[in-house]
N, C-alpha and C positions, 0 to 999 in steps of 0.2 A: 426894873430889869425885865420883868415879865411882859410889860407893855411894849418895850423895845423889841423883844423877840417876837411878840404877836404881830406888831406892825411889820417887822421884817418878813415874817412868814406870809402875811397877806400881800406884801409887795412882791415877794418872789413868786408867789402863785399867780399874781396878776401878770408879771413879766412872762412867765412860762406860757400862760394862756394866750397872751398877746402874740408871742412868737409862733406858737403852734397854730393859732387861728390865722395868722397872716400867711404862713406858708401853705396851709390848707386852702385858703381862699385864692392864693396865687394859682394853684393848679385847678381848683374847682371852677374858677371863672376864666378858663383858658380861651373862651371865645371873645373876651375883651382885648383891647389893644395892650401890647406888651409894655409900652411906656406907662400906661395907667397902672398896671399891676406892679411894675417896679417902683413907681412913685409911692404907691400905698405901702409897699415893703419898706421903703426908706422912711416914710413917716412913722410906721410902726416901730422900726428900729430906733429912731430918735426918741419916741415916747418911752420905749423900754430903757434906753440909756438914761433918760431923765428920771425914771422910777428907780433905776439902779443906784443913782447918786444919792437917793434918799435912804438907802439901806445902810446898815453899819459897815458892811464890806465896801460898799460904794464910797462912803465917806473916807474910809481908810485908804482906798486906792487914789482918790482925788487928792488927799493930803500928801501921799507918796509922790504923785506926779508933780505937784507944786514944789515940793522939796527938791525933786530932781532938777527942775528948771532953775531953782535957786543955786544949786550946786554947779550948774554949767557956767555961771558967772564967776565962780571961784577957781576955775581951771586956769592954770598957767600954760598957755599955748607956746610951743617952741617958735623961735625966730626962723626966718627964711634960711639963714646961714646954718643953724643947727639941723634943720630939716634936710638941707642939701648934704651936709656932712654925714648924717645918719644914712640917707639913701645911698650915698657913695660907698660907705663902709659895708652896708648890707649887700650891695651889688658886687663889691670886691669879694666878700666871703662866699657868695653864691657862685661866682665864676671860679674861685679857687677850689671849692668843694666839687664843682662840676668837673674840673680838670682831674682832681684826685679820683673821682668815681670813674671817669673815662679811662684813666690809666689802669685802675684795678680791673675794669672790664676787658681791656685789651690784653692784660696779663693772663687773666683767667681764660679768655678765648684762645690765646696761643697755647696755654697748657692743655686745654681740652683738645685742641687741634693736634697737638703733638702726641697726646695719648691715643687719640683715634687713629692717627696714621701709624703709630707704633704697632698696634695690634692688628 
């Protein structure tokens, strides 16, 4: 258990140093071409990601991602007919609620106009 934590600490420190040094180098070597500096940032990011996958947290994240992709194949997607019917139902409800809110707005507007003209 201690060895795993020690390895993780060493890997995390290496990742932090890599990221910090890559951003520092990006601005320190500003006289070089932008594409070269961006390329080095991308390479450093990929190395950091590779090191991250070797940590305990990285392994946990990778397992979660793999299981999520497995779950995608278990999804029962709706048919075209079901999708059309649902979209039609939602559109009808939105139009109906819009009409109700418009009616309420007109009623309140007329009440306020009547009260304003009365005084």
